[in-house]
DSSP file (Angstrom, degrees, kcal/mol; ACC not computed):
  #  RESIDUE AA STRUCTURE BP1 BP2  ACC     N-H-->O    O-->H-N    N-H-->O    O-->H-N    TCO  KAPPA ALPHA  PHI   PSI    X-CA   Y-CA   Z-CA
    1    1 A M              0   0    0      0, 0.0     2,-0.2     0, 0.0    18,-0.0   0.000 360.0 360.0 360.0 141.1  148.9  153.8   -6.7
    2    2 A S        -     0   0    0     16,-0.0     2,-0.3     2,-0.0    18,-0.3  -0.554 360.0-152.7 -81.0 150.2  149.7  150.2   -7.0
    3    3 A S        -     0   0    0     -2,-0.2     2,-0.3    16,-0.1    18,-0.2  -0.917  12.3-176.4-123.5 150.3  147.1  147.6   -5.8
    4    4 A K  B     -a   21   0A   0     16,-0.5    18,-0.8    -2,-0.3     2,-0.5  -0.987  23.2-132.4-145.9 133.7  147.6  144.1   -4.5
    5    5 A R        -     0   0    0     -2,-0.3     2,-0.3    16,-0.2    18,-0.1  -0.754  29.2-137.9 -85.2 130.1  145.1  141.5   -3.4
    6    6 A L        -     0   0    0     -2,-0.5     2,-0.3    16,-0.4     6,-0.0  -0.645   6.7-143.3 -92.0 144.8  146.1  139.9   -0.1
    7    7 A R    >   -     0   0    0     -2,-0.3     3,-2.4     1,-0.1    -1,-0.0  -0.739  41.3 -80.3 -99.9 154.8  145.8  136.3    0.7
    8    8 A R  T 3  S+     0   0    0     -2,-0.3     3,-0.1     1,-0.3    -1,-0.1  -0.271 117.5  12.0 -55.3 131.4  144.9  135.0    4.1
    9    9 A G  T 3  S+     0   0    0      1,-0.3    -1,-0.3    -3,-0.0     2,-0.2   0.372  92.3 139.5  83.0  -5.1  147.9  135.1    6.5
   10   10 A E    <   -     0   0    0     -3,-2.4    -1,-0.3     1,-0.1     2,-0.2  -0.521  49.2-130.4 -75.4 137.5  150.0  137.1    4.1
   11   11 A K        -     0   0    0     -2,-0.2     2,-0.5    -3,-0.1    -4,-0.1  -0.593  14.4-137.7 -86.9 149.9  152.1  139.8    5.7
   12   12 A V        -     0   0    0     -2,-0.2     2,-0.6    -6,-0.0    -6,-0.0  -0.930   4.6-152.4-111.6 125.8  152.0  143.4    4.3
   13   13 A M        -     0   0    0     -2,-0.5    -2,-0.0     0, 0.0     0, 0.0  -0.863  21.0-139.1 -92.9 124.3  155.2  145.4    4.0
   14   14 A L        -     0   0    0     -2,-0.6     5,-0.1     5,-0.1     2,-0.0  -0.736   9.0-137.3 -91.1 124.6  154.3  149.0    4.3
   15   15 A P        -     0   0    0      0, 0.0    -1,-0.0     0, 0.0     0, 0.0  -0.310  26.3-109.9 -69.8 163.9  156.0  151.5    1.9
   16   16 A A  S    S+     0   0    0      1,-0.2     3,-0.1    67,-0.0    -2,-0.0   0.852 103.1   6.9 -66.5 -36.5  157.2  154.7    3.4
   17   17 A E  S    S+     0   0    0      1,-0.2    67,-2.5    66,-0.1     2,-0.3   0.589 120.8  36.5-127.9 -12.6  154.7  157.0    1.8
   18   18 A R  E     + B   0  83A   0     65,-0.2     2,-0.3     2,-0.0    -1,-0.2  -1.000  44.9 175.0-152.6 144.5  152.0  155.2   -0.2
   19   19 A L  E     - B   0  82A   0     63,-2.5    63,-2.8    -2,-0.3     2,-0.4  -0.986   4.1-175.8-149.0 136.7  149.8  152.1    0.0
   20   20 A G  E     + B   0  81A   0     -2,-0.3   -16,-0.5   -18,-0.3     2,-0.3  -0.996   9.5 172.2-137.0 133.4  147.0  150.9   -2.2
   21   21 A L  E     -aB   4  80A   0     59,-2.9    59,-2.6    -2,-0.4     2,-0.5  -0.959  27.4-142.1-136.8 152.7  144.8  147.8   -1.7
   22   22 A V  E     - B   0  79A   0    -18,-0.8   -16,-0.4    -2,-0.3     2,-0.3  -0.984  30.4-163.5-112.6 123.6  141.8  146.1   -3.2
   23   23 A L  E     - B   0  78A   0     55,-3.7    55,-2.3    -2,-0.5     2,-0.1  -0.768  18.1-116.5-111.5 150.9  139.6  144.5   -0.5
   24   24 A E        -     0   0    0     -2,-0.3     2,-1.6    53,-0.2    53,-0.1  -0.370  37.7-104.4 -72.6 160.9  136.9  142.0   -0.5
   25   25 A S  S    S+     0   0    0     51,-0.5     2,-0.3    48,-0.2    -1,-0.1  -0.537  82.5 111.8 -88.3  70.5  133.4  143.0    0.7
   26   26 A T  S >> S-     0   0    0     -2,-1.6     4,-0.9     1,-0.1     3,-0.6  -0.918  81.1-112.0-138.5 161.9  133.7  141.2    4.0
   27   27 A Q  H >> S+     0   0    0     -2,-0.3     4,-1.7     1,-0.2     3,-0.7   0.873 116.3  63.6 -59.9 -37.4  134.0  142.0    7.8
   28   28 A R  H 3> S+     0   0    0      1,-0.3     4,-2.4     2,-0.2    -1,-0.2   0.844  97.2  56.7 -57.4 -34.1  137.5  140.6    7.6
   29   29 A S  H <> S+     0   0    0     -3,-0.6     4,-2.7     2,-0.2    -1,-0.3   0.840 101.9  55.6 -67.5 -32.7  138.4  143.4    5.2
   30   30 A V  H <X S+     0   0    0     -4,-0.9     4,-2.0    -3,-0.7    -2,-0.2   0.941 111.9  43.1 -62.5 -46.9  137.3  146.0    7.8
   31   31 A E  H  X S+     0   0    0     -4,-1.7     4,-2.4     2,-0.2    -2,-0.2   0.887 114.0  50.7 -67.0 -40.3  139.7  144.5   10.3
   32   32 A L  H  X S+     0   0    0     -4,-2.4     4,-2.6     2,-0.2     5,-0.2   0.928 109.6  50.3 -63.7 -46.0  142.5  144.2    7.8
   33   33 A A  H  X S+     0   0    0     -4,-2.7     4,-2.6     1,-0.2     5,-0.3   0.912 110.8  50.6 -59.2 -42.9  142.1  147.8    6.7
   34   34 A D  H  X S+     0   0    0     -4,-2.0     4,-2.4    -5,-0.2    -1,-0.2   0.943 111.4  46.8 -60.4 -49.4  142.2  148.9   10.3
   35   35 A R  H  X S+     0   0    0     -4,-2.4     4,-2.1     1,-0.2    -2,-0.2   0.916 114.8  46.7 -60.9 -43.9  145.4  146.9   11.0
   36   36 A I  H  X S+     0   0    0     -4,-2.6     4,-2.3     1,-0.2    -1,-0.2   0.928 114.5  45.1 -66.9 -45.8  147.2  148.2    7.9
   37   37 A V  H  X S+     0   0    0     -4,-2.6     4,-2.8    -5,-0.2    -1,-0.2   0.857 110.2  56.1 -69.4 -33.0  146.3  151.8    8.3
   38   38 A R  H  X S+     0   0    0     -4,-2.4     4,-2.3    -5,-0.3    -1,-0.2   0.939 109.7  45.4 -61.2 -46.2  147.2  151.6   12.0
   39   39 A R  H  X S+     0   0    0     -4,-2.1     4,-2.5     2,-0.2    -2,-0.2   0.912 113.0  51.0 -62.2 -42.3  150.7  150.4   11.1
   40   40 A F  H  X S+     0   0    0     -4,-2.3     4,-1.5     1,-0.2    -2,-0.2   0.932 111.3  47.3 -60.6 -46.2  151.0  153.1    8.5
   41   41 A S  H  <>S+     0   0    0     -4,-2.8     5,-2.6     2,-0.2     4,-0.4   0.861 110.7  52.2 -67.5 -34.9  150.0  155.8   10.9
   42   42 A L  H ><5S+     0   0    0     -4,-2.3     3,-1.4     1,-0.2    -1,-0.2   0.941 110.6  47.0 -63.7 -47.0  152.4  154.5   13.5
   43   43 A K  H 3<5S+     0   0    0     -4,-2.5    -1,-0.2     1,-0.3    -2,-0.2   0.774 107.0  59.2 -65.9 -24.7  155.3  154.6   11.0
   44   44 A A  T 3<5S-     0   0    0     -4,-1.5    -1,-0.3    -5,-0.2    -2,-0.2   0.556 123.4-105.0 -80.5  -7.5  154.2  158.1   10.0
   45   45 A G  T < 5 +     0   0    0     -3,-1.4    -3,-0.2    -4,-0.4    -2,-0.1   0.645  61.2 161.8  96.7  15.9  154.7  159.3   13.5
   46   46 A C      < -     0   0    0     -5,-2.6    -1,-0.2     1,-0.1     2,-0.1  -0.419  35.4-126.4 -68.8 143.1  151.1  159.6   14.7
   47   47 A N     >  -     0   0    0     -2,-0.1     4,-2.5     1,-0.1     5,-0.2  -0.270  34.4 -92.4 -79.6 177.1  150.6  159.7   18.5
   48   48 A E  H  > S+     0   0    0      1,-0.2     4,-2.3     2,-0.2     5,-0.2   0.885 125.4  49.9 -61.6 -41.0  148.2  157.2   20.2
   49   49 A Q  H  > S+     0   0    0      2,-0.2     4,-2.4     1,-0.2    -1,-0.2   0.931 111.5  48.5 -64.8 -44.4  145.2  159.6   20.0
   50   50 A Q  H  > S+     0   0    0      1,-0.2     4,-2.7     2,-0.2     5,-0.2   0.911 111.0  51.4 -61.0 -42.2  145.7  160.2   16.3
   51   51 A Q  H  X S+     0   0    0     -4,-2.5     4,-2.6     1,-0.2    -1,-0.2   0.910 110.7  48.3 -61.2 -42.2  146.1  156.5   15.7
   52   52 A S  H  X S+     0   0    0     -4,-2.3     4,-2.3     2,-0.2    -2,-0.2   0.903 112.7  47.8 -65.5 -41.5  142.8  155.8   17.6
   53   53 A E  H  X S+     0   0    0     -4,-2.4     4,-2.1     2,-0.2    -2,-0.2   0.914 114.0  46.4 -66.4 -43.0  140.9  158.5   15.7
   54   54 A I  H  X S+     0   0    0     -4,-2.7     4,-2.8     2,-0.2     5,-0.2   0.922 111.9  52.4 -63.4 -44.1  142.2  157.3   12.3
   55   55 A S  H  X S+     0   0    0     -4,-2.6     4,-2.6    -5,-0.2     5,-0.2   0.917 109.3  48.5 -59.0 -45.9  141.4  153.7   13.2
   56   56 A L  H  X S+     0   0    0     -4,-2.3     4,-2.3     1,-0.2    -1,-0.2   0.929 113.6  47.0 -60.9 -45.7  137.8  154.6   14.1
   57   57 A A  H  X S+     0   0    0     -4,-2.1     4,-2.6     2,-0.2     5,-0.2   0.913 112.7  48.6 -64.5 -43.5  137.3  156.6   10.9
   58   58 A V  H  X S+     0   0    0     -4,-2.8     4,-2.7     2,-0.2     5,-0.3   0.929 111.7  49.2 -63.5 -45.5  138.8  153.8    8.7
   59   59 A R  H  X S+     0   0    0     -4,-2.6     4,-2.2    -5,-0.2     5,-0.2   0.921 113.9  46.4 -60.5 -44.0  136.7  151.1   10.4
   60   60 A E  H  X S+     0   0    0     -4,-2.3     4,-2.4    -5,-0.2    -2,-0.2   0.934 115.9  43.5 -64.8 -47.1  133.5  153.2    9.9
   61   61 A V  H  X S+     0   0    0     -4,-2.6     4,-2.3     2,-0.2    -2,-0.2   0.913 116.4  45.7 -69.8 -42.3  134.2  154.1    6.3
   62   62 A V  H  X S+     0   0    0     -4,-2.7     4,-2.7    -5,-0.2     5,-0.2   0.911 113.3  50.7 -68.1 -40.0  135.3  150.6    5.2
   63   63 A A  H  X>S+     0   0    0     -4,-2.2     4,-3.0    -5,-0.3     5,-0.5   0.923 110.9  49.1 -61.5 -42.8  132.4  149.0    7.0
   64   64 A N  I  X>S+     0   0    0     -4,-2.4     5,-2.8    -5,-0.2     4,-1.9   0.911 112.1  48.9 -61.4 -41.3  130.0  151.4    5.3
   65   65 A A  I  <>S+     0   0    0     -4,-2.3     5,-3.0     3,-0.2    31,-0.2   0.923 117.3  40.9 -63.4 -44.4  131.6  150.6    1.9
   66   66 A V  I  <5S+     0   0    0     -4,-2.7     6,-3.1     3,-0.2     7,-0.3   0.952 128.4  26.3 -68.2 -51.8  131.4  146.9    2.5
   67   67 A F  I  <5S+     0   0    0     -4,-3.0    -3,-0.2     4,-0.2    -2,-0.2   0.806 135.3  23.2 -92.0 -31.7  127.9  146.6    4.1
   68   68 A H  I  <<S+     0   0    0     -4,-1.9    -3,-0.2    -5,-0.5    -4,-0.1   0.859 128.3  38.6 -99.9 -50.8  126.0  149.7    2.7
   69   69 A G  I   <S+     0   0    0     -5,-2.8    -3,-0.2     1,-0.2    -4,-0.2   0.982 134.4  21.6 -63.9 -59.0  127.8  150.6   -0.5
   70   70 A N  S > <S-     0   0    0     -5,-3.0     3,-2.5    -6,-0.2    -1,-0.2   0.488  94.1-137.6 -90.4  -4.1  128.5  147.1   -1.8
   71   71 A A  T 3   -     0   0    0      1,-0.3    -4,-0.2    -7,-0.3     3,-0.1   0.804  65.4 -65.4  51.0  33.7  125.8  145.4    0.3
   72   72 A G  T 3  S+     0   0    0     -6,-3.1     2,-0.5     1,-0.2    -1,-0.3   0.627  87.2 162.7  68.3  12.8  128.2  142.6    1.1
   73   73 A D    X   -     0   0    0     -3,-2.5     3,-1.8    -7,-0.3    -1,-0.2  -0.538  34.0-150.8 -70.5 116.3  128.3  141.6   -2.6
   74   74 A A  T 3  S+     0   0    0     -2,-0.5   -49,-0.2     1,-0.3    -1,-0.2   0.714  94.0  61.9 -62.4 -21.5  131.3  139.3   -3.1
   75   75 A A  T 3  S+     0   0    0     -5,-0.1     2,-0.3   -51,-0.1    -1,-0.3   0.666  94.8  75.5 -78.2 -15.7  131.6  140.5   -6.7
   76   76 A K    <   -     0   0    0     -3,-1.8   -51,-0.5    -6,-0.2     2,-0.2  -0.765  69.3-154.9-101.8 144.7  132.1  144.1   -5.6
   77   77 A K        -     0   0    0     -2,-0.3     2,-0.4   -53,-0.1    19,-0.3  -0.698  10.6-136.5-114.8 164.4  135.4  145.4   -4.1
   78   78 A V  E     -B   23   0A   0    -55,-2.3   -55,-3.7    -2,-0.2     2,-0.4  -0.989  17.7-148.3-119.3 128.7  136.5  148.2   -1.9
   79   79 A S  E     -BC  22  94A   0     15,-2.4    15,-2.3    -2,-0.4     2,-0.4  -0.830  12.4-169.9 -98.8 136.2  139.6  150.2   -2.8
   80   80 A L  E     +BC  21  93A   0    -59,-2.6   -59,-2.9    -2,-0.4     2,-0.4  -0.993   5.8 178.5-126.4 127.2  141.8  151.6    0.0
   81   81 A A  E     -BC  20  92A   0     11,-2.6    11,-2.9    -2,-0.4     2,-0.4  -0.996   1.3-179.1-129.3 135.7  144.6  154.1   -0.6
   82   82 A V  E     +BC  19  91A   0    -63,-2.8   -63,-2.5    -2,-0.4     2,-0.3  -0.999  12.1 159.1-132.9 133.9  146.7  155.6    2.1
   83   83 A E  E     -BC  18  90A   0      7,-2.3     7,-3.1    -2,-0.4     2,-0.4  -0.997  38.2-116.3-152.4 156.8  149.5  158.1    1.6
   84   84 A M  E     + C   0  89A   0    -67,-2.5     2,-0.3    -2,-0.3     5,-0.2  -0.755  39.7 168.4 -88.2 138.1  151.6  160.8    3.2
   85   85 A S        -     0   0    0      3,-2.6     3,-0.0    -2,-0.4    -2,-0.0  -0.797  54.1 -88.5-135.6-178.9  151.1  164.3    1.9
   86   86 A D  S    S+     0   0    0     -2,-0.3    64,-0.1     1,-0.2     3,-0.1   0.806 128.4  50.6 -62.3 -27.9  152.2  167.8    2.9
   87   87 A K  S    S-     0   0    0      1,-0.2    63,-1.1    62,-0.1     2,-0.3   0.845 120.4-101.1 -77.6 -35.6  148.9  168.0    4.9
   88   88 A G  E    S- D   0 149A   0     61,-0.2    -3,-2.6    62,-0.1     2,-0.5  -0.986  74.4  -2.8 149.0-142.1  149.3  164.6    6.8
   89   89 A I  E     -CD  84 148A   0     59,-2.1    59,-2.3    -2,-0.3     2,-0.5  -0.765  59.9-162.7 -89.5 127.3  147.9  161.2    6.2
   90   90 A V  E     -CD  83 147A   0     -7,-3.1    -7,-2.3    -2,-0.5     2,-0.4  -0.948   6.1-172.2-112.2 126.7  145.4  161.0    3.4
   91   91 A I  E     -CD  82 146A   0     55,-3.0    55,-3.2    -2,-0.5     2,-0.4  -0.976   1.6-172.2-122.5 128.7  143.1  158.0    3.3
   92   92 A C  E     -CD  81 145A   0    -11,-2.9   -11,-2.6    -2,-0.4     2,-0.4  -0.984   1.5-175.1-125.1 129.1  140.7  157.3    0.3
   93   93 A V  E     -CD  80 144A   0     51,-2.6    51,-2.8    -2,-0.4     2,-0.4  -0.986   4.2-175.9-124.4 130.5  138.1  154.5    0.3
   94   94 A R  E     -CD  79 143A   0    -15,-2.3   -15,-2.4    -2,-0.4     2,-0.2  -0.973   2.6-171.2-126.7 141.0  136.0  153.7   -2.7
   95   95 A D        -     0   0    0     47,-2.0   -17,-0.2    -2,-0.4    45,-0.1  -0.702  27.0-129.9-119.0 178.5  133.1  151.2   -3.1
   96   96 A E        +     0   0    0    -19,-0.3    45,-0.2    -2,-0.2   -18,-0.1   0.037  68.0 112.6-116.4  24.0  131.2  149.9   -6.1
   97   97 A G  S    S-     0   0    0     43,-0.1    44,-2.0    45,-0.1   -27,-0.2  -0.022  85.9 -84.5 -85.8-167.7  127.7  150.5   -4.8
   98   98 A P        -     0   0    0      0, 0.0   -29,-0.1     0, 0.0   -28,-0.1   0.652  64.0-134.7 -76.1 -16.0  124.9  152.9   -6.0
   99   99 A G        -     0   0    0    -30,-0.1     2,-0.3    41,-0.1    43,-0.1  -0.119  16.4-134.2  83.1 172.1  126.3  155.8   -3.9
  100  100 A F        -     0   0    0     41,-0.1     3,-0.1    -3,-0.1    36,-0.0  -0.965  19.4-101.8-157.6 167.2  124.3  158.2   -1.7
  101  101 A D    >   -     0   0    0     -2,-0.3     3,-2.1     1,-0.1     4,-0.2  -0.878  24.9-159.2 -98.3 108.8  123.8  161.9   -0.9
  102  102 A P  G >  S+     0   0    0      0, 0.0     3,-1.2     0, 0.0    -1,-0.1   0.760  89.2  65.8 -62.1 -23.2  125.6  162.5    2.4
  103  103 A D  G 3  S+     0   0    0      1,-0.2    -2,-0.0    -3,-0.1     0, 0.0   0.673  95.4  59.1 -71.1 -14.8  123.5  165.6    3.0
  104  104 A C  G <  S+     0   0    0     -3,-2.1    -1,-0.2     2,-0.1    -3,-0.0   0.424  77.3 115.2 -93.3   0.5  120.4  163.4    3.3
  105  105 A L  S <  S-     0   0    0     -3,-1.2     2,-0.1    -4,-0.2    -5,-0.0  -0.490  73.4-111.2 -71.0 138.5  121.7  161.5    6.2
  106  106 A P        -     0   0    0      0, 0.0    -1,-0.1     0, 0.0    -2,-0.1  -0.375  31.7-106.8 -68.0 149.3  119.7  162.0    9.4
  107  107 A D    >   -     0   0    0      1,-0.2     3,-1.6    -2,-0.1     6,-0.2  -0.665  21.1-151.9 -77.2 118.2  121.4  163.8   12.3
  108  108 A P  T 3  S+     0   0    0      0, 0.0    -1,-0.2     0, 0.0     8,-0.1   0.669  94.2  62.3 -67.8 -13.4  122.3  161.3   15.0
  109  109 A R  T 3  S+     0   0    0      3,-0.0     5,-0.1     4,-0.0    -2,-0.0   0.581  76.0 110.3 -85.9 -10.1  122.0  164.1   17.6
  110  110 A D  S X> S-     0   0    0     -3,-1.6     3,-2.6     1,-0.1     4,-0.9  -0.453  79.7-124.4 -63.0 133.1  118.3  164.6   16.8
  111  111 A P  G >4 S+     0   0    0      0, 0.0     3,-0.6     0, 0.0     4,-0.4   0.815 111.0  59.4 -51.4 -32.5  116.3  163.3   19.8
  112  112 A A  G 34 S+     0   0    0      1,-0.2     3,-0.1     2,-0.1    -2,-0.1   0.707 111.6  40.8 -69.3 -18.0  114.3  161.0   17.4
  113  113 A N  G X4 S+     0   0    0     -3,-2.6     3,-1.4    -6,-0.2    -1,-0.2   0.480  86.0  95.7-107.3  -5.2  117.6  159.3   16.5
  114  114 A L  T << S+     0   0    0     -4,-0.9    -2,-0.1    -3,-0.6    -1,-0.1   0.817  88.5  42.5 -61.1 -34.1  119.3  159.1   19.9
  115  115 A L  T 3  S+     0   0    0     -4,-0.4    -1,-0.3    -3,-0.1    -2,-0.1   0.427  86.6 115.0 -95.8   1.8  118.3  155.6   20.7
  116  116 A L    <   -     0   0    0     -3,-1.4    -3,-0.0    -8,-0.1    -4,-0.0  -0.398  64.5-138.7 -69.0 149.8  118.8  154.1   17.3
  117  117 A D  S    S+     0   0    0     -2,-0.1     2,-0.3     2,-0.0    -1,-0.1   0.162  82.8  37.0 -95.1  18.4  121.6  151.4   17.1
  118  118 A H  S    S+     0   0    0     -5,-0.2    -2,-0.1     1,-0.1     0, 0.0  -0.932  74.6  73.5-152.4 172.4  122.9  152.8   13.7
  119  119 A G        +     0   0    0     -2,-0.3     4,-0.2   -14,-0.0    -1,-0.1   0.645  69.2  96.1  95.4  15.5  123.5  156.1   11.9
  120  120 A R     >  +     0   0    0      2,-0.1     4,-2.7     3,-0.1     5,-0.2   0.518  53.8  91.6-111.9  -7.6  126.5  157.5   13.7
  121  121 A G  H  > S+     0   0    0      1,-0.2     4,-2.4     2,-0.2     5,-0.2   0.918  89.8  42.3 -58.5 -51.7  129.4  156.4   11.5
  122  122 A V  H  > S+     0   0    0      1,-0.2     4,-2.5     2,-0.2    -1,-0.2   0.895 114.1  53.8 -64.6 -38.9  129.6  159.4    9.2
  123  123 A F  H  > S+     0   0    0      1,-0.2     4,-1.7     2,-0.2    -1,-0.2   0.928 110.7  46.2 -58.6 -46.2  129.1  161.7   12.2
  124  124 A L  H  X S+     0   0    0     -4,-2.7     4,-1.8     2,-0.2    -2,-0.2   0.876 110.2  53.4 -65.9 -38.9  132.1  160.0   14.0
  125  125 A V  H  X S+     0   0    0     -4,-2.4     4,-1.9     1,-0.2     3,-0.2   0.940 110.4  47.0 -61.0 -47.0  134.2  160.2   10.9
  126  126 A N  H  < S+     0   0    0     -4,-2.5    -1,-0.2     1,-0.2    -2,-0.2   0.837 112.9  50.6 -63.6 -32.2  133.7  163.9   10.6
  127  127 A A  H  < S+     0   0    0     -4,-1.7    -1,-0.2    -5,-0.2    -2,-0.2   0.786 116.4  38.8 -76.1 -28.1  134.4  164.4   14.3
  128  128 A T  H  < S+     0   0    0     -4,-1.8     2,-0.3    -3,-0.2    -2,-0.2   0.690 106.4  65.8-100.4 -19.9  137.7  162.4   14.3
  129  129 A M  S  < S-     0   0    0     -4,-1.9    19,-0.2    -5,-0.2     3,-0.1  -0.737  71.4-137.0-104.7 154.5  139.3  163.5   11.0
  130  130 A D  S    S+     0   0    0     17,-1.8     2,-0.4    -2,-0.3    18,-0.2   0.817  91.4  18.0 -79.8 -31.9  140.5  167.0   10.0
  131  131 A E  E     +E  147   0A   0     16,-1.6    16,-2.3     2,-0.0     2,-0.4  -0.998  65.6 179.8-138.6 137.9  139.1  166.9    6.5
  132  132 A V  E     -E  146   0A   0     -2,-0.4     2,-0.4    14,-0.2    14,-0.2  -0.981   0.6-179.0-139.6 126.9  136.4  164.6    5.0
  133  133 A T  E     -E  145   0A   0     12,-2.7    12,-2.9    -2,-0.4     2,-0.5  -0.994   3.4-172.6-126.2 128.5  135.1  164.7    1.5
  134  134 A M  E     +E  144   0A   0     -2,-0.4     2,-0.4    10,-0.2    10,-0.2  -0.977  12.0 167.7-120.8 129.8  132.4  162.3    0.2
  135  135 A R  E     -E  143   0A   0      8,-2.3     8,-2.5    -2,-0.5     2,-0.4  -1.000  35.6-121.7-144.0 145.0  131.4  162.2   -3.4
  136  136 A R  E     -E  142   0A   0     -2,-0.4     6,-0.2     6,-0.2     2,-0.1  -0.684  37.2-124.2 -79.8 130.9  129.4  159.9   -5.6
  137  137 A M        -     0   0    0      4,-3.0     4,-0.1    -2,-0.4    -1,-0.1  -0.429  12.4-124.0 -75.5 151.4  131.5  158.6   -8.5
  138  138 A D  S    S+     0   0    0      1,-0.1    -1,-0.1    -2,-0.1     3,-0.1   0.911 109.8  36.7 -61.3 -44.4  130.4  159.2  -12.1
  139  139 A S  S    S-     0   0    0      1,-0.3     2,-0.3    -3,-0.0    -1,-0.1   0.980 131.2 -56.6 -75.8 -57.7  130.4  155.5  -12.9
  140  140 A C  S    S+     0   0    0    -45,-0.1    -1,-0.3     1,-0.0   -43,-0.1  -0.928  89.5  40.8-174.5 161.0  129.2  154.0   -9.6
  141  141 A G  S    S-     0   0    0    -44,-2.0    -4,-3.0    -2,-0.3     2,-0.3  -0.111  71.8 -78.0  89.0 176.7  130.0  154.0   -6.0
  142  142 A M  E     - E   0 136A   0     -6,-0.2   -47,-2.0   -43,-0.1     2,-0.4  -0.862  25.9-153.7-117.4 151.3  131.2  156.5   -3.4
  143  143 A E  E     -DE  94 135A   0     -8,-2.5    -8,-2.3    -2,-0.3     2,-0.5  -0.996   9.2-169.9-125.4 124.9  134.6  157.9   -2.7
  144  144 A V  E     -DE  93 134A   0    -51,-2.8   -51,-2.6    -2,-0.4     2,-0.5  -0.970   2.2-170.3-115.9 122.7  135.5  159.1    0.8
  145  145 A T  E     -DE  92 133A   0    -12,-2.9   -12,-2.7    -2,-0.5     2,-0.4  -0.958   7.0-176.5-115.2 128.0  138.7  161.0    1.3
  146  146 A M  E     -DE  91 132A   0    -55,-3.2   -55,-3.0    -2,-0.5     2,-0.4  -0.943   8.3-162.2-125.3 144.4  139.9  161.7    4.8
  147  147 A V  E     -DE  90 131A   0    -16,-2.3   -17,-1.8    -2,-0.4   -16,-1.6  -0.991   5.5-166.6-127.9 134.5  142.9  163.7    6.1
  148  148 A K  E     -D   89   0A   0    -59,-2.3   -59,-2.1    -2,-0.4     2,-0.1  -0.976  25.2-133.8-117.0 115.6  144.5  163.6    9.5
  149  149 A Y  E      D   88   0A   0     -2,-0.5   -61,-0.2   -61,-0.2   -62,-0.1  -0.396 360.0 360.0 -67.9 141.5  146.9  166.5   10.0
  150  150 A L              0   0    0    -63,-1.1   -62,-0.1   -64,-0.1    -1,-0.1   0.358 360.0 360.0-116.6 360.0  150.3  165.7   11.5
């Protein structure tokens, strides 16, 4: 996939089947990723509920990449890839952080965690997407691949 760094105010033309971007480790990138993937999903024919579910998952995963994976480090980037496949929309997000073991995340439904103001993002991603794969990259960082069936 080709990648392009966006400048502030620059418009994005969405290709029919594939898109790849390199994002800064900022809150603005979370919002940009959401807007771009929303447009992509609309053009792919997603209904309103599918668009909302994809949007929630993208915001959570990109925010995790920016704030937890890359710890907001401006020198580290987040890669976002979106494409149409036979399964549906496939979204892949990579960060350059140390990575983590998703099996070690606490269950947000546990009574001890119910009142916490964090810790629900991965749970929500798994609940809203049809397939979610998280893996630690060999070099560094995490890769999250999500699929929404159409």
